[in-house]
N, C-alpha and C positions, 0 to 999 in steps of 0.2 A: 486617530489610529489608522495606519495604512491598511487598506483593504487587501486581502490576500487574493491574488489572481493566478498564482502559479502552483502547480503540483508536480512532484517528482515520483516516477514509477520505476523502482529498481527491478529490472527484468533480465538481468544478465546471467542468472543461475543456470546450471546444467540440467536440473530436474532429474537427478539420477534415480530417485525413488520410482520414477515412471518409465524407466528403460524397459524394453527397447523402443517404446512409443516416442520418447523424446530424443532419440538419436538424431533425427533430422527435423522434428517439429518442436517449436518452443512449447514448453509446459504451459505457458500463459495463454496459449491458443487452444488448449484442450477445452472442450465445451462443457458447460453446465446446461444440460438439456440441448439447446440449439444455439447458445451464445457463448463465445470464448470467455474464459475466466477474466482476462484483462479488461474486456469490454464492460463488465459489470462495475469494476473499479473506476474506469473512465467515466461511465455514466453517473456514478455517485459523485465524482469530482465536479462534473459539469453541472449537475443539479445544485451543487453548493455555490455556484457562481464562478468556478475556475474557468479561465479562458486560454491558459497556456499550459500544455501538457508536455512534460519533459521526461522522456523515456531513456533510462540508462541501460543500454543494451550490451550484448557481447557477441562474440563470433557465433554464427549460425542463427542469429535472431532477426535476420532481415525480413522474415515473414510477418513479424509484428508491424514493421513499417508498412509493408504492403497491405496489411489488413486495414490500417487506418488511412490509407491513401484512397484516392478516387479510382474507380474502375468503370470508365465510360462504356467500354465494350460490353461488359456484363450488364450494365444498366440498360443499354440500348437493346441488347438481345432479349432481356426480360420484357421490356415494353413492347417489342415487336411481337412477342408471344402473348401479349395481353396480361402479363403478370406484373401489373403496376404496383401492387402492394409489396411484392418482393423487391422490385426496383427501388421503391421509396426506402425500404429497409436498408438496402445497400448504400444508397445515396446519403442517408441521414446518420450513418455511424458516427461521423464527426459533424456537428452542426456548423453552419456558417458563422464565422467570427471566432471560432476556436482554432488555435494553432498547435501543431505538433512539432516538437523538437527532439531529435534523436542524438544522444551522446554515447560514445563507446567507453565502457570500462575495460581497460587494456588487459587486466589480469584479475582473477577472482580473489580479492582481498577483503571481502566482507561487506556488510551493509553500510558501515560507516564510510568505507572507501567509495562505495557506489554513490552515496549522497554527496561526498566531496567532489566526485567527477562532475556533478551538476552545478558546481559553484558559479561558473561563468554564465551559464544560462539563467540561473536564478537571480544573479546580481545581488544587490544589497537589500533584498526584500524578504519579509517573512514568507514562508511557503508551507504547503502541505506535503506529506509523504504518504503514499498509499501502497501497501504490499498486497498484490493481487491474490497471493496464497490465502490470505484471510478473507474468505467469502462471507460478507455481511449482508443479511437479507431480513425481510419481514419488518422493516422500519423505514418509513418515508419522512422526509425526502432523502434520508441517509445520514449516517453518523458524522460524516465529514462536515456537513452543514452545521451541526451542533458544535463541532470542534472550532470551526471558524468563528462562530458567534461567541464562544467562550473566550477566544483569543482577543476579539475586538473589545471585550469588556475589561480584560486585565493586562493585555500586552505581553503575557507570559507564554512560554512554550506549553503545549498541551499534549498529554498522553491519553490514549484510550486504554482502559483497563477492564479486566474481568476477574472474577474469582476462579481459581483452579483447584483441583484436588491435590492433596499432598503428594501423591504419586507422580504428578505432572510438573511439580514446581521446578525441577531441574531442566525443563525444556524451555523456560522463558526467562525474560528479564523481569525481576521481581521488585516491586516498589517498597521502599521504606517510607511509610506514611509519617507525616509530621505530627500526627496525633489528633488533629482537628482540622476542619475545613477541607479545602481541595488542594492545598499545597503538599509537596513531598520533599523529603530531605535526602533521597538517594534512589538509585536504580542499580540493582546488582544483576549481572548477566549470569544466568543458569547456576544459581547457588544450589548446594545440597539442601535437603529438607531441614537439617539441623541449623544451617547457616542462614536460611531465608528469614527476612524480617517480617514477612506477611505471606498471605496466599493470593495477593493481588498482582496479576501478571499484566505486563504491557503487551498489547497486541497491535496488529499492523496498520494503525492509523496514527499520524502525528501531525502537529503543527509546530514548526520550529522557527526560531528567530535567526537572522543571518549570522550572528556571532558564533553559531554552532560550527561554522566552517573553520574559524580560527582555532577552536577547541579541537576539532578533528585533525587539523594539520599538526597539532602538538602531541598527538597520541602515537605511541609506538605499536607495532604489531603485537597482539596479545597471545595468550596461550593457545588459542584455537587457530593461529596463523592468520588472523584477520584484524582489521581495524573495526572495533565495535562501536556502533552508534550508541549503544547503551552506556558505554564509558563516557562519551561526550555529554549525554543527557545527565548522567550521574554528577558530573562536574558542575553543570548548570543548576541541578537540583540542590546541591550543597550550598549554593548562593541564593537559594529561595526563588529561583526563576522558572520553576516548572509546576504546573497544575495538572490535575487528573480529571478525567471524565469517564463515568461508568458506561459500559456497553448497554445499548438498547437494541432490541431485536435479537436475531439469531446469528451465531458465528460458527462457521465450519472451517476446519484446518485443511485446506485443499493442497497443502504441501505434502500431505500423507494420502495414501491410497484409500484408507478407510474414510477419512474426512471428505475426500473427493466423491466417493460413491454415495455417502450420506447426503451430501449437498445436492447431488443429482436427483436422488429419491425425493428429498424435501421439495425441491423446486418443481419437479414434475407433478407432484401432488398439488402444489399451489396453483400451477397452471391448469390442471385438470378440473379443479374446483371452481374455476371462474367461468 
């Protein structure tokens, strides 16, 4: 089984829920306490053994590239002032041996389209997808490591899922479970409560096989004006090619203001207790 070394980070969204803060600053660089949201997802991927980070960016997202680039002037200034711990922190944002690749999504056509934009960088390999908005914490070494291990056992695409309240079902892609084991038979994007086959929601961590690109290319723009990754996964699931893994640890929806604030409070308390 091919070992997964690449991860895709779709970071091209406008972050309109956080305007005006996100007018010029990428939402993904908003901090959870003192570390940008995207950095937590990157660290989770690196902890799982990922060494190629593929960022699908958009206009006004250049600051993400700058954050993961070296900044010798800042490092030298900090060391000259005796602030070696801070200099090391800046220097080690991306460890040696880990490569960053930046790809533009030319227009906002949804998560499926963003993943498709990464096809050439991914090549014909299985890969992980991490959505930084889903802030996952309180579990080591991180759920991406578990997803990669599950893939290495079965060779099937992997979805991270969690139970959600009935009132929230229409916000998520909902899993149609096969009835036993870890396989699923479908994934429905944002169904109504009456149409939902379960209350098991797909959240922002995936391991996907490279044939997902062919499926994505065959999709038309859907009712939300987007190419939905959920529709491509649904097609694979109908062929018995998708397994699920239940969330461990805590998850905060940092695509919402409430979730972002809750994540900051939780993480601050965790830091203060150490």
